[in-house]
C-alpha positions as CSV (number, residue, x, y, z in Angstrom):
1,X,6.2,12.4,8.3
2,X,6.9,9.1,6.5
3,X,4.2,7.3,4.4
4,X,2.9,3.9,5.1
5,X,2.9,1.0,2.6
6,X,-0.9,1.3,2.5
7,X,-0.8,5.0,1.6
8,X,1.7,4.4,-1.2
9,X,-0.3,1.4,-2.6
10,X,-3.5,3.5,-2.5
11,X,-2.0,6.3,-4.6
12,X,-0.7,3.8,-7.2
13,X,-4.1,1.8,-7.2
14,X,-6.0,5.1,-7.6
15,X,-4.1,5.6,-10.9
16,X,-3.9,2.0,-11.9
17,X,-7.0,0.2,-10.4
18,X,-6.2,-3.1,-12.1
19,X,-2.6,-3.2,-11.1
20,X,-0.9,-5.7,-8.9
21,X,1.1,-3.7,-6.4
22,X,3.6,-5.0,-3.9
23,X,5.2,-2.5,-1.4
24,X,8.3,-3.5,0.6
25,X,9.9,-1.5,3.4
26,X,13.6,-1.8,2.5
27,X,15.2,-0.6,5.7
28,X,12.5,-1.3,8.3
29,X,12.3,2.4,9.0
30,X,9.1,3.3,7.1
31,X,11.2,5.8,5.0
32,X,12.8,3.7,2.2
33,X,10.4,1.7,0.0
34,X,10.3,-0.6,-3.0
35,X,7.3,-0.8,-5.2
36,X,6.6,-3.5,-7.8
37,X,3.7,-2.5,-10.1
38,X,2.3,-4.9,-12.7
39,X,-0.2,-3.3,-15.0
40,X,-1.8,-3.8,-18.4
41,X,-1.6,0.0,-18.7
42,X,2.1,-0.5,-19.4
43,X,1.6,-2.5,-22.5
44,X,3.5,-0.9,-25.4
45,X,5.4,1.5,-23.1
46,X,9.1,1.6,-22.5
47,X,10.4,1.0,-19.0
48,X,11.1,4.7,-18.7
49,X,7.5,5.6,-19.7
50,X,6.2,3.0,-17.2
51,X,8.2,4.7,-14.4
52,X,7.1,8.1,-15.5
53,X,3.5,7.0,-15.3
54,X,3.9,5.7,-11.7
55,X,5.9,8.8,-10.7
56,X,3.1,11.0,-12.0
57,X,0.7,9.1,-9.8
58,X,3.0,9.7,-6.8
59,X,4.0,13.3,-7.7
60,X,2.8,15.0,-4.6
61,X,4.1,12.3,-2.3
62,X,7.5,12.3,-4.0
63,X,7.7,16.0,-3.4
64,X,7.1,15.6,0.3
65,X,6.7,12.6,2.6
66,X,7.9,9.8,0.3
67,X,11.7,10.0,0.8
68,X,13.0,7.0,-1.2
69,X,11.3,4.6,-3.6
70,X,12.9,1.9,-5.7
71,X,10.5,1.2,-8.5
72,X,10.0,-2.0,-10.6
73,X,7.3,-2.0,-13.3
74,X,6.2,-4.6,-15.8
75,X,3.2,-5.8,-17.8
76,X,1.2,-8.9,-16.7
77,X,2.5,-12.2,-18.0
């Protein structure tokens, strides 16, 4: 069963409560998502480390119902 945008956002916000999170359904099928995560937690981290942090928050979902996720991360401006 596919995940909803709200479910994905909640998992990310649970790990990064201060983050600005934008979830986009890329294909309109509820199965292919893009997430933009802007968080002060990423300060001083490489892009790879930032993605690893978000992937860790989504670990169980990525192993199951979350089929495809394009991830963009950055620190607040």
